[in-house]
Legacy VTK file of the C-alpha trace (Angstrom):
# vtk DataFile Version 3.0
C-alpha trace
ASCII
DATASET POLYDATA
POINTS 91 float
16.549 -14.628 -11.149
13.110 -15.433 -9.858
10.530 -12.921 -8.832
11.045 -13.569 -5.021
14.782 -12.963 -5.379
14.314 -9.928 -7.479
11.889 -8.339 -4.893
14.143 -9.213 -2.047
17.210 -7.620 -3.803
15.239 -4.547 -4.700
14.087 -4.017 -1.214
17.568 -4.488 0.252
18.991 -1.880 -2.216
16.240 0.586 -1.611
16.581 0.307 2.207
20.415 1.039 1.886
19.534 4.377 0.330
16.286 5.114 2.290
16.922 3.859 5.818
13.560 4.909 7.072
11.871 2.239 4.959
11.550 -1.252 6.002
12.336 -4.234 3.763
8.844 -5.775 4.484
7.025 -2.501 3.605
8.953 -2.304 0.363
8.250 -5.921 -0.412
4.547 -5.384 0.171
4.510 -2.272 -1.876
6.322 -3.999 -4.836
4.139 -7.076 -4.667
0.919 -4.714 -4.496
2.346 -2.861 -7.473
2.823 -5.900 -9.523
-0.606 -7.486 -8.914
-2.418 -4.048 -9.365
-0.895 -3.039 -12.708
-3.665 -4.755 -14.549
-6.147 -2.831 -12.531
-6.068 0.836 -11.486
-2.867 1.424 -9.417
-3.757 4.851 -8.045
-3.000 5.602 -4.475
-5.647 7.378 -2.304
-5.293 9.434 0.837
-6.999 8.540 4.091
-9.561 11.467 3.483
-10.237 10.208 -0.006
-10.847 6.620 1.263
-13.159 7.862 3.993
-15.172 9.853 1.438
-15.536 6.783 -0.788
-16.452 4.620 2.027
-18.786 7.042 3.736
-16.999 6.797 7.061
-14.838 9.258 9.021
-11.043 9.500 8.691
-10.554 7.863 12.055
-12.398 4.825 10.912
-10.217 4.359 7.754
-7.108 4.809 10.006
-8.228 2.132 12.373
-8.893 -0.195 9.452
-5.400 0.347 8.196
-3.949 -0.062 11.616
-5.784 -3.383 12.212
-4.805 -4.756 8.695
-8.308 -4.849 7.435
-7.318 -2.332 4.648
-4.009 -2.781 2.918
-1.954 0.379 2.567
1.557 1.653 1.684
3.624 4.012 3.626
5.582 6.593 1.576
7.819 8.381 3.945
5.432 9.832 6.570
2.306 9.595 4.355
-0.051 6.572 4.361
-1.713 5.801 1.068
-4.375 3.192 0.181
-4.286 1.483 -3.268
-7.498 1.934 -5.233
-7.442 -1.822 -5.838
-7.905 -2.371 -2.073
-11.244 -0.544 -2.189
-12.253 -2.548 -5.236
-11.559 -5.673 -3.315
-13.986 -4.467 -0.615
-16.701 -3.971 -3.291
-16.324 -0.144 -3.329
-15.494 1.529 -6.583
LINES 1 92
91 0 1 2 3 4 5 6 7 8 9 10 11 12 13 14 15 16 17 18 19 20 21 22 23 24 25 26 27 28 29 30 31 32 33 34 35 36 37 38 39 40 41 42 43 44 45 46 47 48 49 50 51 52 53 54 55 56 57 58 59 60 61 62 63 64 65 66 67 68 69 70 71 72 73 74 75 76 77 78 79 80 81 82 83 84 85 86 87 88 89 90
């Protein structure tokens, strides 16, 4: 089974058990998880990201909504992988 098929299968199974999750969101989260395992895979809250970037929380929320900052939704919580900030040049 190739990686693409495995990700699709995993997303389908998880959506069956957690109907509030979308297959696309799970696929993105799984792909992000795979690529960031070599780096730091911690997830940050919106306030933590705002603090690191030196901007307000509303700015971070806008960046996430516009797709400028990749994020993962876990139930009702939005988290930003630390690797997303690293790709912006912020540690």
